[in-house]
SEGU-187325 format. One record per residue (C-alpha): residue in one letter; x, y, z. Coordinates in steps of 0.02 Angstrom, whole numbers, padded with zeros to 5 digits, always signed. Example, Ala and Ser with C-alpha at 12.3 -4.5 7.8 and 13.67 -1.06 7.14 Angstrom:
<atoms>
A+00615-00225+00390S+00684-00053+00357
</atoms>
This chain:
<atoms>
M-00488+00852-01260K-00613+00693-01248L-00765+00650-01378N-00868+00801-01349K-00876+00945-01244L-01053+00947-01202T-01108+00997-01014M-01223+00910-00915G-01403+00927-00956I-01370+01017-01136A-01478+00934-01264L-01402+00899-01446S-01525+00884-01579L-01439+00813-01764T-01577+00792-01892A-01521+00729-02068M-01600+00838-02202S-01566+00757-02350C-01613+00592-02291V-01804+00521-02318N-01806+00451-02144A-01742+00601-02031E-01627+00547-01892T-01629+00624-01704I-01511+00601-01587N-01546+00679-01411L-01413+00666-01287A-01454+00677-01092R-01260+00677-01060P-01097+00698-01159E-01041+00553-01280R-00966+00520-01438V-01051+00594-01593K-00995+00500-01727K-01085+00570-01884D-01067+00553-02085L-01065+00746-02124S-01077+00700-02318S-01261+00751-02307V-01333+00895-02264A-01385+00895-02076E-01435+01015-01943I-01365+01030-01759N-01453+01118-01631L-01381+01152-01453S-01478+01247-01335P-01484+01371-01275T-01371+01427-01427P-01432+01354-01593I-01307+01345-01715S-01333+01279-01898I-01201+01154-01983S-01216+01105-02158S-01100+01003-02268A-01132+01014-02471S-01033+00879-02515P-00917+00721-02431G-00782+00810-02349G-00845+00991-02388N-00877+01150-02292I-00960+01148-02133T-01052+01317-02103L-01087+01384-01952S-01244+01525-01937S-01123+01685-01920G-00958+01722-01920S-00788+01716-02021T-00717+01580-02119T-00557+01461-02057T-00457+01326-02139I-00384+01201-02066A-00301+01027-02114Y-00410+00875-02089P-00382+00793-01985A-00339+00930-01844R-00385+00991-01695Q-00472+01166-01717D-00608+01254-01587I-00712+01376-01693V-00840+01471-01617G-00929+01529-01782G-00908+01548-01970E-00849+01419-02094I-00726+01270-02085K-00656+01226-02244L-00588+01060-02234S-00424+01029-02345P-00386+00903-02403K-00554+00855-02445L-00597+00683-02363A-00761+00594-02327P-00837+00545-02234V-00794+00648-02070P-00782+00495-01958E-00808+00593-01787V-00866+00762-01741R-00855+00834-01572I-00967+01000-01524S-00947+01100-01360S-01085+01193-01281A-01016+01352-01341G-01006+01299-01533N-00834+01251-01532I-00811+01099-01655Q-00677+00965-01681L-00650+00836-01830L-00581+00683-01790G-00500+00540-01890G-00343+00480-01978P-00220+00359-01933T-00200+00312-01770T-00049+00235-01646T-00054+00122-01492I+00036+00180-01340K+00048+00043-01213I+00056+00083-01018V+00133-00037-00898A+00067+00017-00719F+00092-00049-00528N+00075+00014-00362D+00128-00012-00188F+00271-00114-00223H+00345-00070-00047G+00515-00132-00078Q+00468-00316-00115L+00638-00357-00210E+00592-00550-00193S+00414-00635-00212P+00291-00595-00087G+00230-00785-00094T+00056-00826-00167L-00094-00774-00237R-00247-00889-00231T-00319-00941-00399N-00506-00893-00347P-00595-00828-00188A-00643-01005-00161S-00469-01070-00149S-00436-01152+00014T-00245-01088+00007P-00146-00970-00099N-00071-01076-00235V+00016-00960-00367A+00187-00901-00341V+00198-00713-00390G+00308-00581-00400G+00481-00535-00373V+00562-00378-00453D+00657-00493-00587W+00501-00587-00642M+00434-00404-00643A+00558-00349-00760G+00523-00513-00858Y+00346-00484-00882I+00385-00294-00922A+00528-00332-01064K+00395-00447-01146L+00268-00325-01160K+00376-00202-01231S+00414-00333-01355Q+00234-00319-01402N+00247-00134-01412P+00381-00018-01416N+00300+00111-01380T+00271+00073-01204V+00284+00184-01042V+00312+00092-00865V+00226+00203-00722S+00207+00169-00531A+00068+00245-00437G+00166+00274-00269D+00239+00175-00115I+00380+00086-00213I+00478+00114-00042G+00448+00120+00138A+00376-00027+00231T+00478-00127+00143P+00570-00309+00187L+00742-00311+00275V+00825-00331+00110S+00777-00168+00055A+00755-00073+00223L+00920-00118+00283F+00996-00014+00158H+00865+00119+00147D+00784+00051-00002E+00928+00099-00112G+00921-00094-00195T+00735-00057-00238I+00771+00117-00340E+00922+00016-00412T+00817-00123-00475M+00682+00005-00534N+00809+00093-00626R+00837-00066-00712L+00678-00125-00740G+00632+00030-00845L+00502+00116-00730D+00485+00285-00806F+00377+00391-00662N+00326+00347-00487S+00184+00476-00414V+00245+00475-00227G+00146+00380-00104N+00118+00415+00086H+00267+00298+00123E+00401+00390+00022F+00378+00499+00155D+00414+00386+00296E+00597+00463+00327G+00560+00641+00273K+00575+00745+00135A+00773+00758+00134E+00789+00577+00130L+00643+00564-00003K+00746+00679-00121R+00893+00584-00095M+00800+00438-00174Q+00779+00552-00330T+00957+00632-00335G+01071+00474-00257G+01218+00499-00143C+01241+00399+00029H+01147+00418+00180P+01224+00537+00292T+01239+00425+00447D+01194+00245+00401P+01345+00115+00371N+01228+00020+00269T+01227+00138+00135C+01306+00139-00040R+01344-00060-00055G+01361-00037-00232V+01543-00112-00223N+01456-00265-00151V+01309-00284-00260G+01366-00221-00425T+01295-00052-00425P+01378+00135-00437V+01443+00203-00295P+01392+00329-00233F+01214+00283-00226E+01155+00322-00404G+00967+00387-00369A+00817+00367-00469K+00830+00363-00667F+00649+00366-00665K+00544+00538-00613F+00457+00551-00440L+00296+00671-00462A+00203+00759-00336A+00075+00884-00396N-00025+00908-00248V+00134+00905-00114V+00200+01094-00094D+00347+01145+00015T+00260+01286+00106A+00447+01378+00134N+00442+01420-00047G+00265+01369-00111K+00330+01244-00244T+00290+01064-00266I+00431+00951-00204F+00447+00862-00358P+00379+00910-00530S+00190+00915-00542Y+00184+00809-00711A+00293+00746-00838I+00272+00735-01052K+00335+00587-01120V+00331+00606-01316V+00286+00422-01378D+00282+00392-01575G+00259+00563-01602V+00107+00590-01483R+00122+00700-01323V+00070+00608-01166G+00056+00684-00987F+00082+00606-00821I+00004+00692-00687G+00082+00621-00528M+00009+00636-00324T-00029+00566-00162L-00172+00562-00049K-00212+00727+00038E-00228+00637+00193T-00045+00576+00200P-00010+00692+00346T-00121+00596+00447I-00050+00427+00421V+00128+00473+00411T+00247+00524+00564P+00230+00709+00582S+00408+00738+00558G+00426+00645+00394V+00293+00788+00325A+00347+00949+00411G+00335+01088+00305L+00233+01013+00179E+00049+01047+00120F-00059+00913+00040K-00175+00987-00076D-00345+00922-00144E-00318+00794-00283A-00455+00826-00399A-00428+01024-00396T-00234+00996-00420V-00268+00897-00572N-00407+01012-00648A-00292+01158-00619L-00147+01066-00720I-00260+01043-00861P-00238+01209-00955Q-00035+01200-00934L-00046+01025-01017R-00160+01084-01153A-00054+01232-01185R+00099+01113-01188G+00010+01030-01344V-00028+00878-01231E-00211+00811-01271A-00177+00627-01207I-00174+00639-00987V-00140+00503-00870V-00156+00524-00681L-00058+00438-00584I-00129+00439-00384H-00093+00367-00227Q-00271+00353-00166G-00394+00204-00215G-00532+00105-00172V-00596-00077-00104V-00684-00213-00202P-00795-00317-00099T-00707-00468-00165T-00579-00599-00114Q-00410-00548-00207S-00369-00682-00324V-00299-00725-00496S-00477-00752-00570T-00543-00570-00479I-00417-00461-00524N-00505-00354-00685L-00678-00362-00582C-00759-00204-00517D-00882-00267-00385G-00966-00121-00319G-00911+00011-00437L-00783+00084-00298S-00939+00131-00201N-00889+00263-00060S-00726+00251-00096P-00605+00397-00091I-00531+00360-00265K-00728+00366-00340A-00770+00533-00246I-00602+00612-00335V-00632+00529-00529N-00808+00598-00518Q-00733+00780-00490L-00610+00763-00644D-00614+00861-00795D-00659+00768-00945E-00489+00797-01032V-00432+00662-00906D-00406+00499-01001L-00360+00370-00882V-00326+00354-00693I-00202+00236-00630S-00232+00221-00422G-00167+00140-00273H-00138+00136-00085T-00271+00020-00054H-00176-00153-00099Q-00331-00194-00214A-00330-00270-00399Y-00473-00181-00491N-00514-00123-00663C-00653-00009-00676Q-00762+00125-00776I-00802+00270-00672A-00889+00422-00709N-00794+00590-00706K-00873+00761-00679D-00956+00768-00858G-01025+00599-00832R-00908+00505-00966L-00832+00326-00895I-00651+00323-00901S-00550+00186-00853V-00494+00176-00660T-00362+00038-00631S-00258-00027-00481A-00125-00174-00482N-00145-00255-00303A+00033-00243-00217Q+00204-00294-00192G+00230-00321-00365R+00100-00484-00380V+00011-00395-00523L+00031-00280-00674T-00092-00182-00776D-00067-00184-00969I-00152-00035-01034N-00179+00021-01208L-00209+00187-01290T-00264+00208-01451V-00233+00397-01500Y-00261+00492-01664K-00080+00530-01717A-00118+00690-01792I-00193+00777-01653G-00137+00682-01486E-00314+00647-01432V-00362+00472-01349N-00492+00371-01455T-00496+00199-01343V-00422+00151-01177T-00419-00039-01141A-00338-00111-00970N-00316-00285-00925N-00227-00344-00745I-00102-00486-00764V-00020-00592-00624V+00151-00587-00615D+00164-00774-00614R+00337-00858-00575T+00291-01027-00657N+00255-00949-00838A+00362-01043-00966A+00344-00892-01075I+00432-00765-00958T+00599-00741-00931P+00642-00660-00765N+00794-00522-00783A+00970-00596-00726A+01049-00445-00699I+00912-00383-00576K+00916-00539-00487S+01093-00536-00459I+01092-00363-00379V+00955-00440-00263D+01040-00601-00208K+01191-00496-00159Y+01091-00379-00061K+00997-00539+00021T+01183-00604+00055I+01229-00446+00165A+01068-00460+00257T+01047-00643+00281P+01143-00653+00431I+01061-00515+00512A+00895-00588+00457N+00920-00753+00503R+00963-00721+00699V+00828-00805+00799I+00760-00686+00919G+00628-00800+01025T+00516-00927+01022I+00316-00931+00997S+00200-01081+01052A+00091-01051+00916D+00032-00924+00772I-00005-00752+00832T-00088-00670+00710R-00180-00499+00674A-00337-00580+00654L-00464-00476+00739T-00605-00510+00862P-00779-00420+00836A-00710-00290+00966G-00552-00259+00860E-00415-00338+00967S-00282-00458+00906A-00167-00578+00992L-00024-00513+00904G-00077-00340+00947D-00081-00397+01114V+00085-00455+01111I+00162-00289+01040A+00072-00189+01161D+00136-00306+01314A+00319-00285+01231Q+00316-00091+01223L+00246-00091+01412L+00386-00184+01469E+00494-00077+01387T+00434+00078+01447Q+00380+00039+01624G+00541+00041+01724V+00604+00187+01836G+00703+00301+01715F+00620+00216+01564G+00455+00302+01555E+00366+00227+01699A+00219+00180+01593V+00046+00104+01657V-00019+00069+01490A+00052+00036+01296F-00064+00082+01162M-00020+00006+00982N-00090+00075+00829P-00158-00078+00706G-00073-00010+00544G+00086-00034+00610I+00071-00218+00627R+00110-00273+00443A+00114-00472+00456D+00061-00627+00562L+00211-00727+00675T+00192-00907+00601Y+00239-01053+00704A+00293-01156+00540Q+00488-01129+00503S+00523-01023+00352A+00625-01064+00215V+00791-01013+00307G+00751-01162+00427E+00755-01095+00579G+00653-01223+00674A+00481-01222+00700G+00412-01105+00823N+00577-00983+00817V+00557-00805+00759T+00707-00726+00659Y+00737-00557+00662G+00684-00542+00490E+00531-00599+00535A+00502-00497+00670F+00558-00352+00553T+00423-00383+00425V+00281-00378+00555Q+00353-00197+00624P+00450-00132+00485F+00440+00070+00511G+00592+00092+00647N+00484+00194+00756T+00541+00234+00932L+00441+00224+01095V+00396+00373+01177S+00310+00388+01357L+00193+00546+01398T+00074+00591+01530L-00099+00603+01491T-00256+00632+01600G-00389+00494+01637A-00496+00610+01524Q-00374+00615+01394I-00347+00436+01388H-00553+00424+01369T-00530+00556+01219L-00394+00437+01156L-00513+00286+01142E-00631+00390+01053Q-00529+00467+00928Q-00519+00287+00864F-00689+00285+00806T-00770+00370+00643G-00866+00537+00668C-00775+00590+00829T-00672+00746+00797V-00665+00822+00971G-00487+00907+00989Y-00454+00895+00820P-00340+01046+00751A-00411+01159+00622N-00331+01080+00462A-00385+00899+00525P-00521+00805+00423V-00685+00865+00476T-00741+00693+00464G-00631+00613+00576Q-00570+00438+00549P-00613+00347+00387F-00643+00197+00476N-00625+00137+00649R-00448+00106+00727I-00456+00003+00845L-00284+00028+00962Q-00211-00134+01033V-00177-00118+01223S-00070-00196+01353N-00097-00314+01502G-00192-00231+01638F-00280-00103+01532S-00472-00144+01483Y-00624-00052+01411E-00799-00072+01338W-00871+00018+01187Q-01018-00011+01059E-01081+00083+00927K-01195+00198+00977G-01220+00305+00820T-01166+00468+00927P-00998+00532+00880C-00879+00523+01056D-00988+00425+01127N-00935+00248+01107V-00849+00210+01260D-00907+00204+01438P-00792+00302+01532A-00827+00206+01672S-00780+00040+01607I-00582+00113+01579K-00466+00027+01702I-00304-00005+01749N-00269-00158+01842G-00456-00177+01883I-00459+00001+01963P-00574+00114+01849V-00466+00262+01772D-00486+00447+01870P-00534+00565+01739A-00421+00718+01843A-00273+00596+01871N-00115+00598+01782Y-00044+00423+01696R+00103+00367+01617V+00057+00315+01428S+00186+00215+01305V+00151+00236+01110N+00252+00240+00961N+00331+00416+00917F+00205+00391+00754M+00054+00407+00880A+00146+00534+00981D+00151+00648+00853G-00034+00644+00807G-00022+00500+00675D-00179+00393+00644Q-00286+00568+00679L-00245+00531+00864Y-00226+00712+00907V-00240+00700+01078L-00093+00614+01100T+00006+00788+01041Q-00061+00867+01202G+00033+00738+01325T+00149+00807+01454N+00341+00749+01498R+00379+00677+01354L+00526+00534+01351G+00602+00447+01208G+00650+00270+01222A+00694+00123+01121L+00654+00053+00937D+00486-00035+00934L+00592-00176+00869D+00714-00193+01002A+00579-00187+01126L+00473-00341+01043E+00659-00438+01043N+00688-00398+01225Y+00508-00442+01263F+00554-00635+01181S+00727-00635+01286V+00631-00600+01450N+00487-00703+01418G+00559-00872+01344L+00419-00951+01260V+00284-00833+01193A+00090-00862+01181P-00033-00772+01077G-00111-00641+01161P-00291-00682+01253K-00383-00558+01151N-00488-00518+01328R-00447-00335+01354I-00570-00239+01227N-00759-00297+01246L-00887-00261+01113L-01070-00222+01205P-01207-00276+01107
</atoms>
C-alpha cells in the first residue's frame, strides 16, 4: 500500500475550513497527502465526493455516510464509509492516504530501517575481474575491484551498520563463469555465496545454461551425475556431497508446462525487525531466445509485469506491505561505466525493457533491483500510477554492490522512504577485511584448476579483440569462425563450407601481453581461451539452401520476423546481432529501413561464387544457434545434422594447426553507405 491510492486523472481538493486562509491542494497524479487533521477540513474526491472532518487533534474522522469503525492508531484500515475513531487519541495525524473509492489509511508512529544489499550478474567471478576506471575520461581502468572474499567483507561491514540486513541477487550468479568456477559446475560459487550470506537469488537466463535438472541441483545439492570434477569438498574444505544453495532461488514467471507450477517459489517473505518484507524474483521473458533451447525445454517464461501484479494480492493476504522485485532484466545508461558514474541515471533508461516493465507495475511495489545488462545505475522510474520508485543495478562480476535502506512504519509494515547507493567493491579499502574462509575455498579450487588453466595451447602475433567494424565484424570473430570451419569441413566431420558464430558467445579478448601466470607474451593459455568461449557448446553441421542462408543473414537484424514461430517475439531482434563468418564467405548489407531487406542476395558469396538460392550448402554453427538461439530460427530448419567437437576444442586445434595466429582481417562483411 503506497502513500495514496488515487488513480490517474482523479483530482483531490482539500480545503482547510477553520483557517482564515483556506488551503486547496489539487493533485494531477498520485502522490503523498500529508495533512494535520487537527482542524476541520473537507476533502472532495471526484467523481465520489466524501466529507471528512476532525473535531479535535487525533479525533474522529467522519465520512458522509455509513457505519462506525474503531481502529488502533497507527494502523492500516480501509474504510469505504462511516466514522473512524482513533484510539489512543494522538495528534497530529501525520499522514493520510485516500483511494479513489474513498478508502482511508492513517500513517505514523515508530519506523525501522531495513538494509538490502544487492548485486547482479556475478557469473561465478570468484576472483577479481580486474579493475574499474575512476571516471569516464580515465585512459585506463585503475581501481582494483571485486573478488567474492572482498564482496563478503563489504557485506559484513554493511551488516555491522544495521543488523536488519537482507542480501539479494538479481540473477546470473552462475553460468558463463571463469574456469575456477565452471570446471566444477559452479559448485564453488554456490558454496561461497552461502558463506557470504546471500538470502535470495532471482534466476537469470544463464542459470539455465545446463538445463532445469542441473539448476535444481544447484538448489538442493548432490554430485553431478557424470563429471568427475564434481563434489570436491574434501579438497577445498566444504561438505561432501555438494551442499547446494542455502539461499532461495526465486522464479515467479518460469513455469514447468508439465505441471503448471513455477520451478522455484515465486516469492519469499522475510521478517525483519518485525516487518514482513516480500521479495518477488524472476527472469526476462525472452530467456528462451538467448539460452540453448534444450536448457529451457518444457518451460514457459511469462510476462514480468503481469506476473508481479498478479502476486500482489497473495502477498497482501499474508500481511506483506513492503514489496521488492528482483528481476533479471535491465537497461543501459549512455555513460562509460566508472567509479564516478555508478549512481547516475542518464537518459532515464529510456526505451529499455526494464523501464517498460516498471511503468506497468502495481503501486504496491516499493523497489526494483534489476540486472542482465551489466550496467550500474540508480534510477527513479514511474510505476503505472505515475509514482517514482527506485530501480537499481550493480554492474556485474562483483565490481559493485547496491546499499539500499528502506524506512518502514513498524506497526503496519508500510515503506515510507527508499534510498539507494551503489558502492564499488574496492580491494584497496583499508576499512574492509576480506573474508579469509571464503578466500581459502577459492584458493583451493584454483589450485586444482591451475594446471589445466595454465596449459599453453597456442600463440598469437598481436591482440585479437572483439572490437567491431562498422559492418559488425571483429578480428576475434573471424578467428573463431575459421576455427569452427576447420573443425567441421573434413569428410565425415560435417563437410561444411561456411561457419557462423554468434557474437554473444565471444566473452573476452585475447591479449598479447602475458598474464599474471607468466606464460610468456603472445602465448594463449587454456584458461584464457576458456574465458573467451566459456559455454561448452558443441559444433553442429547442417544443410541449408542458399535462400535459407539469406534468411539467416536477415534474421540478424531488428524487425525481420520472417520464418519466426508463433510464440517468438513479434518485434524480431532487440538489436542487430551480426554473426561472425569464416574465411571465404562474404556479403554486403545496409540499413534500408525495410524489415528483411538489409542484405543484397547477389552479394552473398562463398569463395567468390554467388550463392545459389536453390542449391544446398553445408553450414557449421554451435548447438545454441542450431536450436534457434538468438532468434536465428531458420537454423532449426537445417537438415542432415551432424554433431561435432566442443567449440573450445576446435579453437585449440586451430592454434595447433596454424602455429602463430594473427588477428582476423575483418574484410568479410561490408557495410554499404
